[in-house]
Each structure stands twice: as C-alpha cells, then as structure tokens.
NUNU-174289 format. One line per field, with one value per residue: residue number from 1; y, z, x of N, C-alpha, C in turn. Coordinates in steps of 0.05 Angstrom, whole numbers, plus 32768, in hexadecimal, padded with zeros to 4 digits. Example, Ala and Ser with C-alpha at 12.3 -4.5 7.8 and 13.67 -1.06 7.14 Angstrom:
2
seq = [1:2]
ny = [7F8E:7FD3]
nz = [809C:808E]
nx = [8108:8101]
cay = [7FA6:7FEB]
caz = [809C:808F]
cax = [80F6:8111]
cy = [7FBE:8001]
cz = [809C:809D]
cx = [8108:8102]
# end
This chain:
199
seq = [1:2:3:4:5:6:7:8:9:10:11:12:13:14:15:16:17:18:19:20:21:22:23:24:25:26:27:28:29:30:31:32:33:34:35:36:37:38:39:40:41:42:43:44:45:46:47:48:49:50:51:52:53:54:55:56:57:58:59:60:61:62:63:64:65:66:67:68:69:70:71:72:73:74:75:76:77:78:79:80:81:82:83:84:85:86:87:88:89:90:91:92:93:94:95:96:97:98:99:100:101:102:103:104:105:106:107:108:109:110:111:112:113:114:115:116:117:118:119:120:121:122:123:124:125:126:127:128:129:130:131:132:133:134:135:136:137:138:139:140:141:142:143:144:145:146:147:148:149:150:151:152:153:154:155:156:157:158:159:160:161:162:163:164:165:166:167:168:169:170:171:172:173:174:175:176:177:178:179:180:181:182:183:184:185:186:187:188:189:190:191:192:193:194:195:196:197:198:199]
ny = [8025:801F:8030:802B:7FF5:7FF8:802E:804C:8031:804A:8078:807E:8054:8025:7FD9:7FC2:7F91:7F71:7F57:7F2D:7F56:7F7E:7FC3:7FFD:8030:8053:807A:80BB:80BD:80E4:80DF:80D2:80B7:8095:8060:8024:7FE8:7FAD:7F7B:7F52:7F65:7F9E:7FB4:7FF0:801E:8031:803B:8041:8067:8043:8017:7FFF:7FE4:8005:7FF6:8013:800C:7FD9:7FC8:7FB7:7F8D:7FB6:7FE4:8022:803D:8074:80A2:80CE:80E8:8105:8134:815C:8184:8169:814F:8123:80DE:80C3:8093:804C:8022:7FDB:7F9D:7F6B:7F42:7F17:7F47:7F72:7FB3:7FEA:8027:8069:809F:80E3:8112:8100:80E3:8116:8126:8102:8102:8135:812B:810D:8114:80FC:80CF:80EE:80FA:80C8:80B6:80E3:80D2:80A0:80B2:80D0:809F:8084:80B0:80B9:8081:8089:80B5:8096:806E:8090:80A9:8082:806A:8087:8074:804B:801B:7FD9:7FBE:7FDE:7FFB:7FD0:7FBD:7FF2:7FEC:7FBB:7FCD:7FF0:7FD9:7FAD:7FD2:7FDC:7FB2:7F90:7F6C:7F75:7F51:7F2D:7F0F:7F03:7F12:7F07:7F16:7F31:7F3A:7F2C:7F19:7F34:7F5A:7F78:7F87:7FAA:7FD3:7FEB:7FFC:7FD4:7FA3:7F5F:7F37:7F4E:7F56:7F23:7F12:7F32:7F2E:7EFD:7F04:7F20:7EFB:7EDB:7EFF:7EFF:7F25:7F13:7EDA:7EA5:7E77:7E47:7E61:7E8F:7ED6:7EE0:7F18]
nz = [7F2F:7F08:7EF7:7EBC:7EC6:7EA7:7E9D:7ED6:7EE4:7EC3:7ECA:7EFF:7F22:7F5E:7F6F:7FA8:7FD6:7FFE:803C:8067:808E:808C:8098:8066:8067:8097:80C6:80D5:80B4:8080:803A:800C:7FDD:7FA8:7F9F:7F89:7F84:7F6D:7F77:7F9F:7FE4:8005:8040:805C:8098:80DB:8121:8159:8190:81BE:81AA:8184:813A:8107:80C7:8088:8057:8022:7FF1:7FBB:7F82:7F53:7F65:7F80:7FBD:7FE9:7FC7:7FC8:7FF4:7FD8:7FC0:7FEC:8012:803D:805E:808C:8089:809B:809C:80A9:807F:806A:805B:804B:8030:8012:7FF0:7FB5:7FA6:7F7D:7F85:7F7D:7F81:7F9B:7F80:7F45:7F3A:7F38:7F0B:7EE7:7EE9:7ECB:7EA0:7E84:7E7B:7E7F:7E9E:7ECE:7ED0:7ED7:7F08:7F21:7F22:7F3C:7F6A:7F7A:7F80:7FA3:7FCA:7FC2:7FD9:8017:8022:801A:803B:806A:806E:8080:80AD:80D8:80DE:810D:8102:80F1:80C5:809B:8096:8089:8059:803A:8036:8016:7FE5:7FD2:7FC9:7FA3:7F76:7F5D:7F3F:7F00:7EF7:7F09:7F2A:7F59:7F82:7F70:7F78:7F9C:7FDF:7FEF:8020:8067:8099:80CA:80AD:8095:80C1:80D6:80B3:80B5:80EB:8115:813F:813F:8144:8141:810F:80F2:8109:80F2:80BD:80BC:80BD:8091:806B:8075:8066:8033:801E:801B:8006:8026:8012:8022:8046:8029:801F:7FF2:7FC7]
nx = [803A:8063:80A1:80C9:80FE:8128:8133:8130:8166:8184:8189:81A5:818D:8192:8192:8174:8175:8144:8134:8102:80DE:8102:8119:8101:80FE:80F4:80C6:80C2:80F4:8118:810D:813A:813D:8119:80F0:80E5:80BE:80E1:80DB:80B5:808F:8073:8062:8046:8046:802E:8038:8012:801A:800E:8027:800E:7FFE:7FF2:7FDB:7FE9:7FF0:7FFD:8024:803C:8066:807F:8066:807C:8092:8085:808F:8078:8082:80BA:80B1:80A6:80C2:80F1:80CB:80C7:80BD:8077:806D:8086:80A5:80A9:80C4:8099:80A1:80E0:8100:810B:8124:8129:814B:8152:816F:8157:815F:8175:8145:811A:8132:812C:80F1:80F1:80FC:80E1:80A2:8078:806C:8073:8041:802D:8043:802C:7FEA:7FF8:7FFF:7FD1:7FB0:7FBD:7FB3:7F7E:7F68:7F7C:7F59:7F1F:7F27:7F30:7F04:7EDC:7EF4:7EE2:7EAD:7E87:7E71:7E88:7E85:7E7B:7EAC:7ED1:7EB7:7EBF:7EF5:7EFC:7EDB:7EFE:7F2E:7F1F:7F0F:7F39:7F3B:7F2C:7F00:7EBE:7E9B:7E71:7E99:7EC4:7EF1:7F2A:7F37:7F80:7F90:7F9D:7F75:7F85:7FA9:7F7D:7F60:7F86:7F89:7F58:7F4F:7F3E:7F2E:7F52:7F2B:7EF9:7EF9:7EF9:7EC9:7EA1:7EAB:7EA0:7E6B:7E60:7E61:7E31:7E10:7E0F:7E3E:7E72:7E96:7EB2:7EE9:7F0B:7F28:7F2F:7F1B:7EEC:7ED4]
cay = [8030:8017:8043:8015:7FF7:8002:804E:8051:8027:805F:8091:8073:8042:800B:7FCD:7FBD:7F7D:7F70:7F39:7F32:7F63:7F91:7FE4:8007:804F:805D:808D:80CB:80C0:80F1:80C7:80DD:80A3:808E:804E:8017:7FCB:7F9C:7F5D:7F4D:7F6E:7FAD:7FBF:800A:8014:803C:8038:8053:8068:802B:8001:7FEA:7FE8:800F:7FF3:802D:7FFC:7FC2:7FCE:7F9B:7F8F:7FC2:8000:803A:804A:8090:80B5:80ED:80F9:8110:8144:8165:818B:8162:8146:810E:80C9:80BC:8077:8031:800C:7FCC:7F8C:7F55:7F1E:7F23:7F65:7F7F:7FCB:7FFF:803B:807B:80BD:80F6:8127:80ED:80E2:812B:812B:80EF:8114:8152:8126:80F5:8122:80E5:80C3:80FD:80FB:80AF:80C0:80F2:80C1:8089:80BE:80D7:8089:8089:80C1:80A8:8069:8092:80C1:8081:805C:80A2:80AA:8063:8065:8090:8066:8037:8000:7FCE:7FB0:7FF5:7FFC:7FB7:7FC2:8004:7FE1:7FA9:7FDC:8003:7FC1:7FA8:7FE6:7FD2:7F96:7F95:7F5C:7F83:7F41:7F22:7EF8:7F03:7F26:7EF7:7F30:7F2B:7F42:7F1B:7F2D:7F48:7F70:7F7F:7F97:7FC3:7FE7:7FF0:8002:7FC8:7F8B:7F4B:7F27:7F60:7F59:7F0B:7F10:7F44:7F28:7EE2:7F0E:7F28:7EE8:7ED1:7F0C:7EFA:7F37:7F0A:7EBE:7E96:7E5D:7E3D:7E75:7EA5:7EE2:7EE8:7F2E]
caz = [7F1E:7EF7:7EDA:7EB0:7ED8:7E99:7EA3:7EEC:7EE3:7EAF:7EDD:7F15:7F39:7F67:7F76:7FBD:7FE5:8021:8050:806F:80AA:808A:8092:804E:8070:80B4:80D5:80CD:809C:8068:8028:7FFC:7FC7:7F99:7FA6:7F7A:7F87:7F55:7F7E:7FBA:7FEA:8022:8051:8063:80A8:80EE:8135:8168:81A9:81C9:8195:816B:8128:80F1:80A9:8072:8038:8014:7FE4:7FAA:7F72:7F3C:7F71:7F8C:7FD4:7FFB:7FC0:7FCD:800D:7FCD:7FB3:8004:8019:805B:8069:809C:807E:80A9:80A0:80A2:8065:807C:8046:8052:8023:800C:7FDB:7FA5:7FA0:7F6E:7F93:7F6C:7F8D:7F93:7F66:7F2E:7F39:7F2A:7EF0:7ED9:7EE5:7EBA:7E7A:7E7D:7E8F:7E81:7EB5:7EE6:7ED3:7EE2:7F1C:7F33:7F1E:7F52:7F81:7F80:7F81:7FC2:7FDE:7FC2:7FEA:8027:8026:801C:805B:8081:8073:8089:80C4:80EC:80EA:811D:80F1:80E6:80A8:8088:8092:807D:8044:8026:802D:8000:7FD3:7FC9:7FBC:7F8C:7F64:7F55:7F2E:7EE3:7EFA:7F2B:7F2C:7F72:7F94:7F51:7F87:7FB4:7FED:7FF5:803C:807A:80B3:80DF:80A2:809C:80E2:80DD:809D:80BD:8103:811D:814A:8128:8148:8132:80F4:80EF:8110:80DD:80A4:80B6:80C3:8077:8058:8077:8058:8018:8014:800E:800C:802A:8009:802B:8059:8020:8018:7FD7:7FCD]
cax = [8039:807B:80AE:80D4:8111:8144:8136:813E:817E:819B:8190:81B9:8186:819F:817B:8180:816A:8140:8125:80E7:80DE:811B:810B:8116:8101:80E7:80B0:80DD:8107:8115:810E:8147:813A:80FC:80F4:80D2:80C3:80DD:80CE:80A8:8071:807A:8057:8043:803C:8043:8035:8005:8020:8010:8033:7FF4:8005:7FD1:7FE6:7FE9:7FF3:800A:8033:8048:807A:8071:8061:8086:8086:8092:8093:8066:809A:80D0:80A2:80A5:80DC:80FB:80BC:80C7:80A7:8064:806F:8098:80A9:80B4:80C3:808B:80AB:80F8:80FC:8125:811C:813C:8149:8153:8174:8147:816B:816A:8125:8110:8140:8118:80D9:80F7:8103:80C9:8086:8062:807E:8075:8023:802A:8042:801A:7FDB:7FF4:7FF8:7FBB:7FA4:7FBF:7FA2:7F60:7F65:7F7B:7F40:7F0E:7F2E:7F2B:7EE4:7ED1:7F00:7ED3:7E98:7E89:7E67:7EAC:7E80:7E80:7ECC:7ED7:7EAB:7ECC:7F0F:7EF6:7ED2:7F15:7F46:7F11:7F06:7F4E:7F35:7F18:7EE8:7EB1:7E84:7E75:7EA6:7ED8:7F0B:7F3C:7F4B:7F98:7F94:7F98:7F67:7F9A:7FAC:7F63:7F5B:7F9F:7F80:7F3D:7F4D:7F28:7F40:7F4E:7F14:7EE2:7EF9:7EF2:7EAF:7E96:7EB7:7E89:7E4D:7E55:7E62:7E1C:7E02:7E1D:7E51:7E89:7E99:7ED0:7EEE:7F2C:7F32:7F31:7F09:7EE2:7EBD]
cy = [8024:802A:802B:801A:8001:8029:8054:8047:803E:806D:8097:8060:802F:7FF4:7FBE:7FA4:7F85:7F61:7F46:7F40:7F7E:7FAB:7FE3:801F:8043:8075:80A2:80D4:80D5:80E4:80DF:80CF:80A4:806C:803B:7FF8:7FB8:7F7C:7F64:7F62:7F7B:7FB7:7FDB:8012:802C:802E:8047:8052:804F:8014:7FF5:7FF2:7FF9:8009:8009:8022:7FEF:7FC3:7FB9:7FA4:7FA2:7FDE:800E:8042:8064:80A2:80D0:80FE:810B:812C:8160:816A:8181:8159:8126:80F6:80C2:80A5:8066:8027:7FFA:7FAD:7F77:7F36:7F2D:7F36:7F66:7F9A:7FDC:8018:8052:809C:80D5:8102:8113:80EE:80FF:812F:811F:80F8:8125:8146:8114:8101:810B:80D6:80D2:8104:80DC:80B1:80C6:80E1:80B0:809D:80C1:80C0:808C:8095:80C0:8097:8074:80A2:80AC:8073:8079:80AC:8094:8061:806B:8081:8051:8016:7FED:7FC3:7FCF:7FF9:7FE7:7FB4:7FD8:7FF9:7FD6:7FB6:7FE0:7FEC:7FB2:7FBA:7FE4:7FC5:7FA0:7F83:7F67:7F6F:7F30:7F0B:7EF4:7F0B:7F14:7F12:7F23:7F35:7F28:7F24:7F3B:7F5D:7F85:7F96:7FB7:7FD9:7FF8:8001:7FEE:7FAD:7F76:7F36:7F39:7F5D:7F38:7F06:7F1D:7F3C:7F03:7EF1:7F18:7F12:7EDD:7EE6:7F10:7F0F:7F29:7EEB:7EB4:7E7D:7E58:7E54:7E8F:7EAF:7EE3:7F06:7F35]
cz = [7F1D:7EE9:7ED8:7EBF:7EC5:7E9D:7EBC:7EF6:7ED5:7EC3:7EFD:7F2B:7F45:7F6B:7F89:7FCA:8005:802D:8061:808A:80A8:8084:8079:8058:8088:80B5:80DD:80C5:808A:8058:8017:7FDB:7FC0:7F9E:7F97:7F83:7F6E:7F5B:7F9B:7FC8:8004:802B:805E:8084:80C5:8105:8146:8181:81BF:81BB:8184:8149:8118:80D4:809D:8059:8039:8000:7FCB:7F8F:7F5D:7F47:7F76:7FA9:7FE0:7FE5:7FC1:7FE0:7FF7:7FC9:7FD2:8009:803D:806B:8077:8094:80A0:80B1:809E:808B:806C:806B:8057:8044:801F:7FF5:7FCE:7F9D:7F93:7F83:7F80:7F79:7F84:7F7B:7F4B:7F2C:7F2B:7F0E:7ED9:7ECB:7ECC:7E9B:7E7A:7E8B:7E89:7E9A:7ED4:7EE6:7ED8:7F01:7F36:7F33:7F38:7F6C:7F91:7F87:7F95:7FD7:7FDE:7FD5:8007:802F:8027:8034:8072:8083:8081:80A0:80D8:80F1:80FE:8119:80E9:80CC:8098:8087:8086:805A:802E:8023:801A:7FEE:7FC1:7FBB:7FA7:7F76:7F53:7F38:7F14:7EED:7F14:7F2F:7F4C:7F6F:7F85:7F65:7F9D:7FC3:7FF7:800E:804D:808C:80C3:80C9:809B:80A8:80E1:80C7:80B0:80DA:8116:812D:8138:812E:8144:8113:80E9:80FB:80FB:80BE:80A1:80B5:80A2:8060:8063:8069:8039:800C:800A:8014:8010:8028:8012:8034:804A:801D:7FFD:7FD5:7FAA]
cx = [805A:8088:80C7:80FA:812E:8147:8143:815E:8194:819E:819E:81A8:8198:8191:8186:816C:815E:8133:8111:80EE:80F4:810A:8118:8117:80EF:80D6:80CC:80F2:80FE:811D:8122:814A:8119:8105:80DF:80DA:80C9:80D1:80C2:8091:8084:8069:8056:8033:8045:8032:8036:8019:8023:8016:801D:7FFE:7FEA:7FE6:7FD5:7FE3:7FFC:8014:8048:8058:8071:806A:8079:8079:8092:8097:808D:8079:80AF:80C3:809D:80C0:80E3:80DD:80C5:80B7:8096:805F:8082:8099:80B5:80B5:80B1:809A:80CD:80EC:8114:8113:8129:812A:8162:815F:8166:8149:8162:8154:811A:8121:812B:80FB:80D6:80F1:80F7:80B2:8071:805C:8073:8050:801D:802D:8032:7FF4:7FE0:7FF0:7FDC:7FA5:7FA5:7FAF:7F83:7F54:7F6C:7F62:7F28:7F12:7F29:7F1B:7ED9:7EE1:7EEB:7EB9:7E9A:7E7A:7E89:7E96:7E80:7EA1:7ED5:7ED6:7EB1:7EE7:7F0B:7EEA:7EEA:7F28:7F36:7F0E:7F1E:7F50:7F28:7F08:7EDA:7E9A:7E85:7E82:7EB9:7EF3:7F12:7F4D:7F67:7F9A:7F8F:7F89:7F71:7FA0:7F94:7F5F:7F66:7F95:7F6B:7F3E:7F47:7F3F:7F35:7F33:7EFB:7EE2:7EFA:7ED1:7E99:7E98:7EA1:7E6F:7E3C:7E52:7E42:7E00:7E08:7E27:7E66:7E84:7EB6:7ECC:7F08:7F3A:7F33:7F28:7F00:7ED5:7EB9]
# end
C-alpha cells in the first residue's frame, strides 16, 4: 500500500538512504516511525537460537514495513528489517502518522487492508508450515504469491524468490526445496526456464 509521497513529506517525513545489508530496524526495537519504501527491496527476518534465518517477508517499492507495530503500545519488533538492495525509504514519526490517519480516514482503511493482507499470508504459511510434506509447503507459498497477480493461467507467474528464500519462507532446507521443485516440475506443477520458476 502506498501513501502518496507528497502527503508523507507534507506531514514531516524524511527520506533516508540504505545500502545493501543495512539495518532499518532490528528485533527488539520499539518502532517510532512509519516506514515506506520508495526504491529498493527489504527483507523481514529473524534468527533461531542456533542462527538459522527465518524469512518472514520480502517487501518491495511502494510498500510499508512494520506499520502494525505502531498500533501496539511499546511492543518490541519481532523481526529485523534489512535492505536487500540499495533503498530509499520515507520515515514519518509515529505521532505524525496517527495525525495523518485521523485527517485521512481513507488512508486508515487502506492501512487496515494492507495489515489484513499480511496477516492472511502469515495464517496461510502457519497452516502449511506444520505439514511434513515439502510439496504442500511450497505449493502454499506459490499459491499465495500467485494470488496477488491478475493472470491466473498456468505458468504465467515468474516466482520472484530464490530457492534459498523459498526454503527460508517454508522452513525447508535448500536441498529439499530444490529436490521438491524438480519433482513439482516432473508433475507439471511448475516449469523451470533459464533457472526461473514459472507457476
């Protein structure tokens, strides 16, 4: 969801630049700003006690990150936000963000839709993460990603994730992910063209 850049700037937002691997915020931080990506890609993740990365989401230009935390009083962030590419991000203080929502109820409605979409994705993934079947886990991820696209015909969607990212989303190893994708290709569920997965 995109709040018009001019509106954010008029309310006091500032633009910040981030390089690859820069931290925007970290697990445990209490967020004091609304963040909207103007350019670049950000990954939201956390790490298990043994250091294994769990990828929560990849967020691209035109989307916000961590906004749901602003509605919770002093809730520490359960995730890290890390620049995957060079990024330019607008940052608006929390109080200014709430003033904006009060003045523009239509934006508040869109924020609620955006948060609901993210919650829906988390519920889909949580439901399928408990299954033992790698193909069910990967198919659930692919179904969700493709559901965001207008073209629903078979093999019309190029999966924007690497095998590593798919593994991190589903809790599978990279080896299992690669093997399962090959099996899915044999079963005509996906096509692989120039190392890209089409679903």
